[in-house]
N, C-alpha and C positions, 0 to 999 in steps of 0.2 A: 648290569645295573649302573645307574648314574653315578658318576664319581662326585663325592662331596668334599673330601679333604685328603691331603697327602702330608706325611711327616718322615723325615729322615731318621734312621738309627745313628747314633753317635759315630760309629766307625765308618759309616758311609757305605757299608756292604749290603744293607737292605733298607727297604722302604715300607711303610705301612699306609694303606689306603682305606678310607671309609666310604660307604656307599648308601644309597637312598633306600635300600631294603633293610637297614638296621644292622648290617654286617660290616666286617673289616677283613682285609687280606694283607698278608705279608709277602713281599716280593724280594727275591735275591737279586743283587746287582753284581754281576761277575765282570763285565767288560763293556767298553763304550760301543764296540761294534756288534755285540751279540744282543739280539732281541729277546725280551722277556716273554715267554709264551704262557707259562702257568705259574700261579702263586705258590709259595711254599706252604702257606697255611690259609685257610678261609673259614670263617666262623661268623655265626649270628648269636651273640651272647644271650639275648633274651627271646630267642625263637623257641619253637618252630612256627609259632603264630606270626602273622604279618606284623611287622614293626616299623616304627617311624625311622627317618633317616638319622645317621650320625653326621652331625654338621661339622664337627672338628674332632681330631684325634691327635694325641701326643705319644711318643715313645721315648722313654727315659731309662737308660741303663743303670744298673745298681750293682755295686761291688759285692753286696751280701747275697746276691742270687738272682732270681728272675727279675726281668725288667718291669717297669711301671708302664702300663697301657691305660691312658686316661682319655675318656671321650665323652662327648655331650650328645644326649638324645639316645635313640635306639630302643625306646621303651615299646612294649606291646601296644599296638595302635588301638585295639578295642577296649582293653581294660585300663591301661594307664597312659593313654595318648595325651592327656591334658597335664601330666606331671612335668616339672622342670627339673631335670636331673643331670648330674655329672657322675659318671661311673669311674671308679678306681679299681683296677685289676692288676694283681701281682701274683703270678703263679695260680694257685687254687683260691686265693683270697680275693673276694669281691665285695666292694661297698658301693651301694647306690645312694649318693648323696642327694637328698630330696629337699629342694628349695621351694619357697612359697612365691617366689616371683621369677620372671623370665631370666634365663642365663644370657648374658651378653658376651662375655669372653672369659678365658682362664689361661693361666700360665704357671709354670713351676719356677721355684727359686732354688738355685744350686750355687756352689762355690765357683767363683770366677777361675780359680786354678783347678784344672782337671786332675783327678786322682790317678794313682798309678794304674796302668792299664787302660786309661782313657774312659773311665766310668764317670757318669754324670752325678750320681748320688743325690737326687733332689731332696732338699730339706723340707719344703713346704709347697703346697698347691694353693694358689690365690684365685678365687673365683669372684668375678664382678657380676652381680645380678642387678636387676632394675632398682631394688630398694636398699641394698646393703653391699658390703665388701666383706668376704669371708676368707679366712686362711686356715688351712688344714695342715697339721703336723704330720708329715710322712715318715718321720724317723722314730716315732713312738708307737708301740703296738696299739692297735685299735684305731689309729689315725684320728686323734681327737682334734677338736677345734682350738685354735689359738685365740685367746680374748683380744679384741681390737682396742687399741688405746685411743682411737678416735673414730669418727664416721659411724658411730653406733646409730641405728635407726631409731629416732625419736618416736616415730609413728608405727612402731611394731604393732600396736593397736591404736585406734584414733585417739588423740589427746582430748580430754573433755574438761580438764581444769589443771591448774598449776599453782604452786606455792614456793616462796623463796624463804630460807632460813639463813640469817646472817650470823657470823661469829659462833659457829658450832663449837662446843667444848671438845677438846681432844679425846676425852674418854668416850663420849658418844660417837665420835667419828670412827675411832678404832673398832667399837663394837658393831657398828653398821658394816664396816668393810669385812669384819670377821664373819658376819652372818651372810654377806654376799659370797664370800669364798666358799663357805660350806654348802651353799645352794647348788653349786656347779662343780662337783668334784671331778667330773669327766673332762674338764677343760685341760689343755696342755699347759705345762709350765715353761715351754719354750719361749724365747724372745720373739717379739713381732718381727717377721721376716723382711719387712720393707724399711730401709733406713735411708739416710741422706739428709744433709742440711743441719744447721745448728740452731738450737733454740737459745735466743739471746735474753729471753725474759727472765726476771728474777723470780725466785719462788714466792708464791703468794703469801702475804702476811696474815691473811684471814681465810678461814675455811667457810665456803659458802655451799649450801645444799639446795638444790632445786628439786622439788617433788612434782611429778606429773601424774595426774589421775587419768585413767584410760577407760575405753569403752567396754572392755572385757573384765573390768572389776579389779585390775591391777593398779598398784602405785609404784612407780619407779623412782629410785633415788639417784641423782646425778651429782657428781662432783662439778660445781660450777665455780671453783676458785680461779681457774685459769681461762684460757681462750676456748678450748674445746671441752665439750661435756663428756665426762667419763662415767660410765655406769658403774654404780656401787652395789645396789641391792634391789631386788624386785619383791614386792609384797602382793600376794594374791588373796582375794576375798571370796572367790567363787566356790572354794571347798567348803565353806560354812553352809552353803545353801544347797537345796535339792535342784539339780538341773538335769536336762536330758543328754548331756554330753557323755556321761559314763558309759551308756549303753552303745553309743557309736564307736567309742574307743576300743571296747571289747570286741566288737565285731571286725573292726579294722585290723586288730592284732592278729586275728585268725586268718584273714585273707592276705596279709602282706608278708607271709613267710617268704614267698618268692615273688618278685625280686626282693632282695634284702635291704629294704628302704631304711634309711636313717635320716631323720629330720635334722636339718642343718640350718643355722641362722636363727635370729630371734624375731624376724619380721613375721607377724602372724595377724593379719587384719580381720580375722573372722571372730565374731563374738558369739558365745553360746546363747546369751540372753541379753537383750538391750536393758533390762532392768538392773544388771549388774554394774552399769556404767557409774563411775565415781564422779560426784558432783562438787564436793567440798572436802578440803583436808585442813586439819589443824594439828601442829606438833609442838610439844613443850620440850625444848632442847636441854632442860635442866633435869627433868624427871623421866625422860624418855617415854612420855605418854603421848598417845596419838589418837585422833578421831578421824574416821573415814565415813563419809556420808554418801549415799547413793541415790539412784533414780527412783527406786521403789520405796522411798521413806526409810531405808535402813540406816541406822547410825551405830557404827561399831567403835567401841572404846577399846584400845589396844595398849599393850605394854611390851617393851623390849626385854627379851629374855635371851640369855647366852646358852641355854640348854634346851634340847627338844622336850616337848611335853605332850601329854594326852590328858585333856580335861573337857569338862562340859562347859559350853558357853551359855550363861544365863540369859534368858530373854525376858524383856519388859516391854509392855505395850503402853503408849501414850495416845490417848484419844484427844485430838486437837479440836474437834467439833463440839465437844462438851455437850453432847446430847441435843444439839440444836436441831430443831425440827425443819422439814422441808428441803433437806439437801440429800441427794443421792449420788454416790460416787460412781461415775461411768467410765473411769480409766482402768488401768492395768491392776491385776491382783498384786498382793505382797509376795515376796519370795519366801518360800517355806524353808525354815532352818532345819538342819539335820538333827536327828535325835541322838542322845547317848554321847559318850566321850569321843573327842575327835583328836587325831594326831596333828601336832604342829611342829615344824622345824624350828631351829634356832632363828631368832629374828623377832619381829613384832607378832605378838600372839593376842587374839581377841579374848577379852574377859566378859564383856557385856555387849548384847545386841539390843538396842532400843529401836522398836518398830513404831513409826508414826502411822496413825489412822485418821483419815484415809492415807494410802500409801503413795502420796504424791512425792515428786522429786524434792530433795532437800535443797533450799536456796540460800541458806546462811548457817554457819556453824562457828562456835568459838569455845575455847577450852581454858579453864582456869585450875591448874593442877594444884595450886596451893589450898584452894577451897574444895577440891574434888568435885567440881561441877562442870557440866557440859550443857550448852544451850544450842538449840537447833530450831530452824524455822522452815516452813514450807508455804505453799500458796494458801493455806488454810489458817495457819496460826504459828505460834512458837511454843516451845516447851523448855523446861529446866529440869535436869536430871542429876541426882547425886549418885555417882558411880561407886562411891565408897560403901554406902549403905544399900546401893542398888535399888532405889525406889525414886519415883518421879516427885518433884518438888512443886511444879507449876505447869499448867497448861492453859493457854489463852487462845481463843479463836478470834481471828482478825477479819473474818468474812463480812462483807456488806450484804444486806438482805437481797440485793439484785445481783449478787456476784455469782451467777450460775455457771459461767464459763470456767471458773476454777475447779468445778466438780468433774470436768470432762478429762482432764489430765493431758499430759504431753503427747502420749501415744494414741489418743483417741481420735478418730476421723470425724467425730460429730462436732460441728461448729454451728453455733446459733446465727443463721443468716438473718432471721427476723430481727434479733436483737441488735446486730450490727447496723441494719438499715434504719431501725428505730432511733439508735443513737446518732447516726448521721443526720437524719431529719431534725432531731432536737438541736443539734449544733447549728444547722442552717437557720432554723427558726430563731434560735437565741441570738445569733449574730445579726440577723435582720432586725430584730426588736431593739437591740443595743444600738444599732446603727441609726434607726429611726429616732431614738431617744437623743442621739447626739446631734441630729440634723434638725431637730424641732426648733424652729426659729421664732415661734410665736411668743415664747416667754421673753419678758423685758430683759432678764439677766443675759440671755443668749445674744441679744441685740447689742448690749453694752459690751460683751466680750469681743463681738465682731468689730465694733468701732475701735475698741482698744488695739485689737490686732492690726487693723489698717493704719492707725496712727503710729504704731510701733514700726511697721514696715517702711512708712514714709520718713519718719523723723529719727529713726535709730542710727546712732553713729556707727561707722564700720569697725572701730577699734574696741567696741564692747565685747567682752568675752562671754560667750554664750555657754550655757550648761550643756554637757554632752547629750546627744539625742539617745533616748532609751526606747527599745522595742516594746511594743504593748504585748503583754503576756496574758493570753486567755486563761482563766482558771479552769482546771480540769473538773469534769462532773464527778460527783460523789459516787455515782452508780457505774462508773467505768468498769469494764471487766478486768479481772485479776487485780483489783485494788487492795486485796488483803495479802498479797505476796510479801513475805518478810524479806527485806533486802539486806539488813545488816544487824548484828548482835554484838554487844560490848559489855565487858566486865570492867568495873572501876571501884577503887576505894576513894570515896569522895563525899561531899556534903550534900545530902538529899533531904533530910528531915529538917535540920536547922543549921545555922552557921557555926555552932559550937562543937557539934559532934559529927565526926565523919565515920563511915562504915561501908561495908561491901554493898555494891549496887549492880543492877543488871539493866541495860538499855536495849531497846528493840525499835527499829525503824521499818516502815512499810511502804508499799507502793503508792499509797493514797496520801502520803505526807504526814502520817501519824507516828508519834514517838511515845513509847511507854517506858516509864522508869519504875523500877522495883527496888525497894530497900530489902536486903538480905540479912537474915539473922544466921550467921555462920558461927558454929561452936569452935572452940579452940582445938588444936590438934590432939590434945589429950582426951577430949570428950566427943570426938567424932563418932565414936561407936555408941555413945550414950544419948546424944541429942540429935534430932533431925534438923536439917536446914529448913528455914521458913522464908517465904517471900511475901512481901506486902506491897501492893500497888502505891507508889508514891505520887507520881505525876503522870499526866497524859497530855501531850502537846500536839496541837494540829497546825501544820504550817500553811501559810497563804498559798493559794493556787494548787494545793494538794500535790505538789511535785514530789516524786518518789525520793525517799531518803537513801543516799548511797552509802554514807558512812557517818559515824559518830565517834568522838574522841573527847576526853576530858583533859584539860590543862591544869597545871598546878598554879600556885600563886606567883611563880616566876614566869609563867606562860610556856612551861616546857611540857611535853607529853608525859604521862605517867609511865613508870618503868614496868617491865613485864614481871610476871610472878617470879619470885626467888631471886631476881636480879639484885635487889638491895641487900637481902640477907646473905648473899654470897660475895658481897663487896664489888660487884660488877657494874653498878650504876649508883649514882648519887640518889639519896633519899629524896622523895618529892617534898616540896614546900607545903606543909599543912598549916602554916600560920596565916598566909594571905588567903584571899577568897579564890576559889576555883572557878573556871569558867568551862563552858561546854561548846564544842565546835560541831555544828550539824551541817553536813554537806548534802544538799539535795541535787537533783538533776539541773536546777536552774540558778541556784545561788548558794553561797556560803554564808553562814550566820554564827556569831559567837554570843552565847547567853552567859549571864552570871549565874552562879549557884550560890545558895539553893532557891533564890527567888525566881529564876528563869526569866529575867528581864533582858531584853535585847541590848547588846553592847556595841557590836559593829557588824557590818555586813558587806558583801560584794555581789552584785547582781550580774552573774556571768552571762546568762542568756540575754538579758536586756541590753548589756554593753556590747557583747561579742557575737551574739546571734547563734550560739552553739549550746550544746547540752553536755553535762558532766557524764562521763562513762566510768572513769576509775580515778580514785583519789588515794593518797598515802601521805602520812607525816614522815619526811625524810630528814636525816641529819647530814648536813654538808660541811665537810671540813675544808679549811683553807689550804691552798697549795703550798703556802709558806710554812704554816705551823699546824700540826695536827691538834694542838690544843684549842685552836680557834674553831668553834663549832657553831653552826647556825641551824635552827630547826625551821624547816619550811613546809609548806603544803604543796605537793605535786598533784596536778590534776591533768588528766587526759580527756579530751573532749571527743564528740562524735565526728568532728572534722579531722581527727588525727593530730591535733595540736596539743602540745604540753605547756601548761601555764604554771609558773612558780609564784606563790604568794608567801609573804611574811606571816608569821604566827606569833601572837594573836591579832596583829594589826590588820591582816588581810590586804596588805598593799601589794599590787602587782609588781613583780621583780623582772622576770624575763618571759619571753614567748618563743617556743621553738615549734617548727613544723617537723613532726617525727614520722607519722604514718600516713599514707595516702587515704583520704577520706572514703574512697571507694572500697578500701580493704576492711570490710565490716568484721570478718573473722579475726583479723590481726588486731583491731581495736578491742575486740571482746576478750582476746587471749592475753592482753598486756598485764604484767605483774611487776610492781616496783619493788626494789630492794630497800633495806633500811638506810643505806648509805648512798642513795642517789643514783643507782643504776636501774636498769629495767630490762625486761624480756618480752618479746612478742613474737607470735608465729608469722613469719613472712611467707611460708607455705606450710602445708600439713606436715612436712617433715624437716623444717628448718626454724630454729630460733634466731631472731635477730637481737643483738645485745646493744644497748645505748647507755650513755652515761650523762647525767646532769651535773656531775661533781667535777670540780677543777682537780681534785686530788685522786679520787678513785676512778681511774680509767683502765679498763681491761683491753688491751690491744695486742695484736700478733706482732711480736718482735723476734725475727728469725733471719737467717742467712743461708742461701744456697750457693755454693761455689760451683761454677760451671767451667769445665775445661774448654778454653778457647781454641778455635781451629788454627789461628795464627796469632802472632804477636800484634796486639792492638794497643801498644803503650801510647800511640799518639791519641787515642781516644779516652785516655784515662781521666782527663778533666771532666768529661760528660758522665762518667760512671762513678764519680765520688759521691760520698753520702751527702744528702741534703740536711740542712739544719732542721731540728725537730719543730714542727709547727702544730698548732692545735688541729686535731683531726677527729673526724668521726670514726666510731668503731667500725671495722671491717675494711678501712682503706689501708694502704701500705705506702711506705717511703723506701725507695731503693737505697741499698747500703753497699758500700765497697767491700771488697774481700778483706781489706786491711782494717776496715772500721774507722778510717781517718777522715777528717773533714778538710776540705779545701777552702782556705780563706778567700780565694778569688770567687769561688762559687757561692759562698755562704750568704753573700748580700744580694745575689741575683734574684730576680722576681720569678715567680712560678711560670710566667709566660715563656721564659727563656729555657725552661726544661719541659719540652712536651712529653717526655716519657714519664715525668714524675706526677703522680696524682696527689696533690697536697692542698686539700680544701682549707678554706679559712674557718673562722668559728661557725658553730652550728646556726647562730642567729644572724649571720651575714646575709645581705640581699641575694648573693649568688650561691646560697647554701645548696648543697647536693641532697639534703635530707628530704626535699620534696619528692624526689624520685627514689626508688629502691636502690640501694647501694650495690654496685657490682663488686662482690668480694672474691671474684675468681682470679684477679691479677693476670689477665690475658696478655700475652706478648704481642705488641703491635707489629705490623709489617715493617715499619721503619726500623725498629730495633733489630729485626732479623736481618735486614739489609746491612745494618752497621756491623754486625758480627761477621758477615761474609763479604765485606767491602774490599775492592781492589786497592792497590797502593795509590793510584791516581785519585780514586775517590776519597781515600783516607786523607790525603794531603789537602784536597779541596775542603773537606770537613774541618780540618785543623785551621785552615785560613778563615773559614767562616766563624769558628769558635773564637779566634783571636780578635776578629772584628767585633763580635758581640761583647767581648770584655772591655773593649775600648769605649763603648757606649756608656752613658750615664746609667747608674743602677736604678731599677724600678723601686717603687714604694709598695710594700705590702700592708694594706690597711687591715688591722686586726680588730 
């Protein structure tokens, strides 16, 4: 058989070979002159049926008994030829580690000092597969997996949404970590086997939580306080619904008794049902209540519990069409919930399932735990639900009479070709008519305007300051498809009825530029069980050009955003100013506008599309702290456009502050996945498996600060000047500054320009003309060929480099423009 791999035994007295027929052989090595004729042992582990080749094999001796034989491949070709497996064999114990992506390589980790008798005693097996890095503990019975402190696969199932929670309370943090540890008792308690380098970063002062919703209905909790994302807890929602996956798993369990497969790793890209996909997440960090909304109109209200439970999940249905005639849902069906009591592990446990009808994907959700209310919206309308009394409060349909496309659903293949053609012809006809009206020169007023324009061109002085040119914005048609999609929902305690009395309100913005404001009658906490919440429509606003409403926020009398629920009562935020008049900030895709409340009269605005030619994709109110003093805070509006640029505006004046290029405009998925944090940082998917982190704040910057000490091949003290640490410069996240082993700075080099340090990548500020943010940052820190040559340089070459360095120091220092 064809030879695939060879491995030596530690003593050098035997070798093991693997072959293309799925077998391996052990050969004795007795002397250099004697030829080996026959193997000592020959076996096909997964025979006798034809098997695939064993591409790599390792032999590791063990003091406790039989050696470890570890190999890749060798599966029965007909039954399991498509599996990606690494087999671990020790005596009669065999484990077939089943991975969900292709195995690239594997190795064992053992002590550098050999044990008595020359035994290797491997501590761990490290397997690199295409989508993740997995370590197996070989010293613990059962060979459990060692949890990875980094490089966890974000895309274990495709990411569909994300949400960031800042300043998580310590109690909630510990409860989430405890729930995550109880989820995986089979994990090993051994330390991660790969070490090296020193982490120079300080412990983060704030606890940040990044929640990612996935296609398979799971929500994963990540520790986003530092540089790398560390998994804390995984929440699953598929067990609440009836799916077809249970029958498949039962059948597989009977068939997979041999080989003894064991699923390893957490990368699992297969989804049982696309309707399980998570679309929106909301979490209250003070009450540990959470809302998870999905693709089939399911809205789950959950609460964190430290004990396992078995209870019935109550189901409520909210009809968003409100018996409107002429609409027929052509999309997917709703997910059928399971009947009877269901078991739940410690962690977030569902209490109420709110099902939207029709079962369209949820496009917006918000939670107010102090009022026990959750608001949700789809492409058909929005609803308000009281999860304490478990009854709906409000349902409002936002469909336009011609909005038939909204009834087809995201999973439907039916698209109205006639309607799209009809709309295209209407737009062409409308633009022609408006153009003829503008070119109609028969009226005397138009002739006067032409004459005035000619005179202005001839006699206008060059120093006259002209108003900035604004792009002409075409108003959107009222019968555009999907105009009823609810884009944002917002709760606020503000003035809606009159200027003297404030109270709870709910705001909803749609794709057609409509804003609905409801006054809520919320009983006091003592009377929650006696009185029901009531909602009364207070105002309905229609924006010009019918641009989609991206976000709504209410500002207090001092122009500050309103605090979150329970923040004031727990002395975690200042009480809002209720004496001065409140204002409302509405962000549409084309402009930002501030209105006074309760009259809703325009106060100030900024036309982003008219001035910059771009559209708003994401907005957030961020709090930026000064680099000198943490007490100096500034509330700003951060905006991400469809061109990948980030604009910062003052609030409530809406004056442009700075403008950064952040994401490539071609990266549509990256722009759509962007999420801002409360303190001026942000995340976006630079690929399906990687989050890029950026910072808009001068104070809150998360950057990798570490040192790796490398043993030099020879004494290169003559090159020590070029390897000293650079002064810390403003840098984008993901870049690195080389650091000397001693961590000292050289005064001679601290004033040199970056051009004289070719090995150092130290970009200037993000908004500089030569900013590297226009291109994706290379965060790998590759070693260049010049650096490798320096490490291995001869003495003559080292002297020549030293002479060049001394000549460079004699030159006048360069100026770094910040």
